[in-house]
TITORSE-193498 format. One record per residue (C-alpha): x, y, z. Coordinates in steps of 0.02 Angstrom, whole numbers. Example, Ala and Ser with C-alpha at 12.3 -4.5 7.8 and 13.67 -1.06 7.14 Angstrom:
BEGIN
615/-225/390 $
684/-53/357 $
% end
This chain:
BEGIN
5015/8156/8670 $
4855/8118/8569 $
4822/8010/8426 $
4901/8130/8304 $
5069/8128/8411 $
5047/7935/8411 $
5042/7925/8216 $
5185/8037/8202 $
5293/7942/8313 $
5247/7779/8224 $
5300/7865/8049 $
5457/7932/8115 $
5512/7768/8186 $
5501/7695/8000 $
5551/7841/7909 $
5668/7950/8005 $
5716/8058/7857 $
5551/8098/7810 $
5516/8272/7748 $
5404/8387/7872 $
5293/8427/7712 $
5281/8246/7676 $
5253/8192/7860 $
5110/8327/7869 $
5022/8265/7715 $
5026/8074/7778 $
4934/8134/7939 $
4843/8278/7858 $
4930/8430/7947 $
5007/8574/7879 $
5198/8574/7869 $
5209/8710/8004 $
5088/8625/8132 $
5168/8455/8105 $
5337/8532/8132 $
5286/8607/8294 $
5215/8434/8357 $
5387/8352/8321 $
5484/8507/8399 $
5374/8477/8557 $
5409/8294/8566 $
5590/8322/8553 $
5588/8450/8692 $
5496/8342/8806 $
5609/8202/8762 $
5489/8082/8688 $
5591/8090/8531 $
5766/8064/8593 $
5878/8078/8428 $
5879/8002/8252 $
6015/7877/8178 $
6042/7789/8036 $
6013/7597/8052 $
6170/7504/7966 $
6140/7312/7921 $
6308/7219/8022 $
6332/7098/7887 $
6348/7244/7758 $
6505/7312/7857 $
6570/7142/7880 $
6509/7107/8051 $
6417/6969/8039 $
6423/6894/8208 $
6306/6946/8352 $
6302/6887/8523 $
6211/6915/8683 $
6311/6895/8844 $
6232/6871/9013 $
6356/6944/9136 $
6392/6940/9319 $
6513/7055/9392 $
6545/7132/9557 $
6645/7295/9492 $
6492/7364/9402 $
6555/7534/9367 $
6728/7481/9303 $
6635/7353/9188 $
6508/7479/9117 $
6658/7607/9087 $
6758/7465/8996 $
6608/7402/8884 $
6593/7590/8836 $
6781/7585/8773 $
6759/7437/8667 $
6696/7439/8485 $
6616/7270/8483 $
6497/7319/8619 $
6348/7391/8542 $
6220/7385/8685 $
6237/7364/8866 $
6091/7328/9000 $
6089/7322/9178 $
5949/7177/9225 $
5892/7104/9377 $
5877/6919/9407 $
5951/6775/9506 $
6121/6750/9428 $
6167/6891/9313 $
6174/7083/9322 $
6215/7135/9138 $
6169/7084/8968 $
6289/7145/8829 $
6270/7146/8652 $
6419/7121/8537 $
6437/7130/8351 $
6601/7063/8282 $
6692/7016/8103 $
6720/6833/8150 $
6695/6701/8297 $
6887/6728/8334 $
6858/6917/8363 $
6718/6863/8457 $
6815/6751/8563 $
6934/6885/8598 $
6804/7019/8656 $
6741/6882/8780 $
6917/6846/8843 $
6935/7025/8892 $
6769/7047/8972 $
6804/6890/9070 $
6917/6977/9176 $
6758/7073/9256 $
6666/6910/9303 $
6574/6771/9244 $
6460/6764/9082 $
6359/6645/8981 $
6356/6679/8780 $
6211/6667/8664 $
6260/6682/8477 $
6121/6743/8364 $
6090/6622/8221 $
5958/6746/8149 $
5852/6901/8195 $
5675/6880/8113 $
5609/7037/8219 $
5724/7191/8228 $
5692/7378/8254 $
5518/7361/8282 $
5437/7530/8323 $
5381/7565/8496 $
5192/7589/8481 $
5147/7743/8608 $
% end
């Protein structure tokens, strides 16, 4: 990956819907040349997919929480989290006390409590409620 590819990645992370023509102009390449570079990065798995970023508050889900979780039934826990609409991220972590970090997004504190009660069947947790998020969706610098 050269500097031009890195530039392209930074732009795509900020403007995922940019046309290949405009992307090419931004990095001083022709549309076919920039399209080929993007295609190669997609084939290599550097670019995994494209998505819309939804603001939770705009869809009536203003409550976010991170849950540090310990379970002995890891496979069942992962499967269950995959079925819960409130779970938007799940990370396997290492550390002294916990083995998962779960991000939940809900409509209210009551729905958060309900989700936590359901997860409680799988083990022990500590919940951290998000007050604000000064930095989100920061681009990865290659």
